[in-house]
C-alpha positions, -999 to +999 in steps of 0.1 A: +044+647+011+076+644-008+093+611-016+122+621+006+099+628+035+081+595+030+115+577+029+127+595+060+094+587+077+097+550+068+133+550+079+123+566+112+096+540+118+121+513+110+147+528+134+121+530+161+110+494+155+146+483+156+152+503+188+121+487+203+133+452+194+168+460+208+152+473+239+131+442+243+161+420+237+181+439+262+156+432+289+171+412+318+156+390+344+177+385+376+172+357+400+191+348+432+191+318+454+215+304+481+209+267+478+242+250+470+245+237+434+245+200+445+211+203+463+179+189+447+164+223+449+192+241+430+193+213+404+156+217+397+157+255+398+186+255+373+163+235+350+136+261+356+160+288+345+167+269+313+129+265+307+124+303+314+151+311+288+134+289+262+101+306+268+116+341+268+142+340+240+147+378+240+155+381+277+189+379+293+188+359+325+212+369+352+215+343+380+236+350+411+246+323+436+243+339+471+249+325+505+225+321+534+248+342+555+249+371+530+211+375+529+208+368+567+231+398+574+223+422+546+189+413+533+171+445+544+198+467+529+199+448+496+161+448+492+160+485+501+184+494+472+183+495+434+205+464+434+176+440+443+169+412+418+135+404+403+130+373+424+151+356+451+150+329+476+146+344+511+146+327+545+111+325+559+101+334+595+094+364+616+131+375+619+138+373+582+109+374+557+087+389+583+111+417+591+115+428+555+078+424+548+070+447+578+095+472+563+074+472+530+103+458+510+083+429+494+056+428+468+022+415+481+012+386+459-024+378+469-039+389+435-011+371+416-016+339+436-053+338+425-046+349+389-019+323+384-037+295+402-010+290+428-037+287+455-048+255+437-013+241+439-004+250+475-030+242+502-036+268+529-014+248+553+016+253+530+010+291+529+011+299+566+047+309+564+040+330+532+019+355+552+031+382+575+011+410+593+023+446+596+044+436+626+062+408+608+045+379+625+037+349+603+003+334+598-018+363+587-016+393+564-006+395+527+012+367+509+047+379+503+064+347+489+059+312+477+076+280+488+088+257+461+100+230+484+098+217+520+125+208+545+130+192+579+157+181+602+162+143+607+189+120+619+212+109+591+228+076+601+255+052+589+236+019+583+268-001+582+280+012+616+246+005+631+245-031+618+281-038+627+274-028+663+239-044+664+223-010+673+186-005+664+170+026+652+159+046+683+122+053+688+124+071+721+149+095+738+160+066+761+168+044+731+186+073+714+208+078+744+214+041+746+226+042+710+250+071+719+264+051+748+268+020+727+288+038+701+309+056+727+319+022+742+333+012+708+356+042+708+335+062+683+321+097+689+285+091+682+273+126+671+291+150+648+279+186+657+290+220+646+283+251+667+295+277+641+265+278+618+229+264+621+238+227+629+241+233+666+209+253+667+190+225+650+202+199+675+193+222+704+159+230+691+152+193+683+159+185+720+138+214+731+109+201+710+110+168+730+097+189+759+073+211+740+036+210+735+013+229+711+009+259+734+047+263+739+055+262+701+028+287+692+037+310+720+074+308+711+071+312+674+044+339+677+059+360+705+027+355+724+042+354+759+075+358+777+098+329+770+091+298+790+127+285+793+120+250+806+125+232+772+157+252+765+171+245+800+164+208+795+183+211+762+213+230+776+216+205+804+214+176+780+240+190+757+264+196+787+258+161+798+264+146+763+297+166+760+308+154+794+301+118+784+319+121+751+289+118+729+298+151+712+333+161+703+348+192+720+359+205+686+322+212+678+329+249+686+351+252+655+330+232+631+307+247+604+277+229+588+298+219+558+324+204+581+301+181+600+284+171+568+318+162+554+327+142+585+295+121+582+300+116+545+336+104+552+322+077+575+338+094+606+305+096+626+275+073+629+250+101+633+243+137+622+212+157+632+208+179+601+184+191+574+172+176+541+193+201+522+221+176+527+204+148+507+219+158+473+255+160+488+252+126+505+235+109+475+263+121+452+293+118+476+288+088+498+301+057+480+317+036+508+287+029+531+249+028+532+233+058+548+197+064+558+175+088+579+151+086+608+130+112+625+143+122+659+119+106+685+099+136+696+063+134+708+050+156+680+072+183+667+102+182+644+124+211+633+112+219+598+088+238+576+077+245+541+108+258+523+123+292+520+102+316+500+107+330+465+099+367+471+095+396+446+112+427+459+090+459+459+118+475+438+119+446+412+121+459+377+105+430+359+078+415+382+060+397+354+091+377+346+094+369+383+058+355+383+066+335+351+096+320+369+075+310+400+050+294+376+077+271+364+090+263+399+055+253+410+047+233+379+041+196+383+071+188+360+096+209+380+082+196+413+085+160+402+120+167+390+130+181+424+116+150+441+135+127+417+167+146+425+160+135+462+144+167+473+112+174+494+089+189+468+057+206+480+035+197+450+050+166+434+029+137+422+039+107+444+032+083+417+059+099+396+087+098+422+111+071+414+141+083+433+143+064+467+157+094+486+130+117+473+103+091+480+116+086+515+117+123+523+082+129+509+070+101+531+088+114+562+075+149+556+040+135+553+045+118+587+054+152+602+026+171+584-001+146+593+004+152+630+008+190+625+043+185+636+063+213+620+080+231+648+098+256+625+132+270+635+146+284+668+159+317+653+126+328+637+109+348+665+134+375+671+155+396+647+192+389+653+183+357+672+203+336+647+236+353+657+227+353+693+220+316+693+253+308+675+272+328+702+253+311+730+257+277+714+294+282+711+296+292+748+275+261+758+295+237+737+329+251+749+317+250+785+324+288+790+288+294+800+265+272+821+231+259+809+215+285+832+235+313+816+227+300+782+190+302+790+193+337+805+208+350+772+179+336+752+153+349+776+165+384+778+166+390+740+133+371+735+115+390+763+128+424+751+114+417+717+081+402+730+074+431+753+079+456+724+051+441+703 
């Protein structure tokens, strides 16, 4: 072999090595979520991105902030394209994660869960919403996503307004309605409610759960029988009554979730029935009064669940990076961080939670979990139910449909889906 040939060979190897390094350095990892930046989850997940970058210095991380509505409406289309990220937050439940799982758009993770030891971090009870069968019903089948947080709906309340009017924290429906009446007599609208997004749905389902037993919840969420409308009729009648009495403002039909959260944070309303995803916003933004939370007085069930899932699309280009990122999310350090930002972490060490809001929410979630009280969400059973519920809510709050008509709309869509299973 000539010297020239040897030199060219060496140069070729060098070029190939350089190309290999360049290729490795050009690798990208894409992650999406829709939690707003001021939420405890997003703050902790942003730290997780920083840790991922430190552990993978040759990888470019592409984060995209999405909205719940974007993925609610176009999730199947996105996941069924070459534009899907490597890992993303996706809404759990039959109508969302279950739907795309049944379409074969998510990566089954059972083997990875065992290899990475995630089953040692998350007990079986925290994985029931991670599993979907071939029809998209939760509770059995392969694991298609992992929760990194929990969430529930409670009543946020203005402590100063309660104390000023000598109103105690309600522990029954009768006491709750007495509090509504007491505030109304002072000239204040007691509840701020928005029918445009999910807030109205959460109030409606909270009221329905006051009338629900274990059989009803399992039948409803699992599409096991035609819809028993009694809890929803009670709810619709109660809402109509509260609007008539002035407990809820008639402008609810034009308010979004962000609007009602803003009204509460501005001290305009003594109570807001809403989810723990508001904790970060309230902790950072409320300076002029003391606020707190209590669980709505239901016999057993509360609106809530383990959190949305981090799923790996079937078409993800860098699945190992996705698994590395989930590792960080489920680490004790990141879970404790989330709790100390005021979030409801699923695997935090209670002894290391110093934030009072995080501690309170972990304790409240434990109260719910200890009585098997997670009632999930009203839009889960049926694809498209989220939009239908919003339309029906708006009609109910505006008075353009009766409670009976409200229930008829829910039952027709539910029964059509249930009979097709």
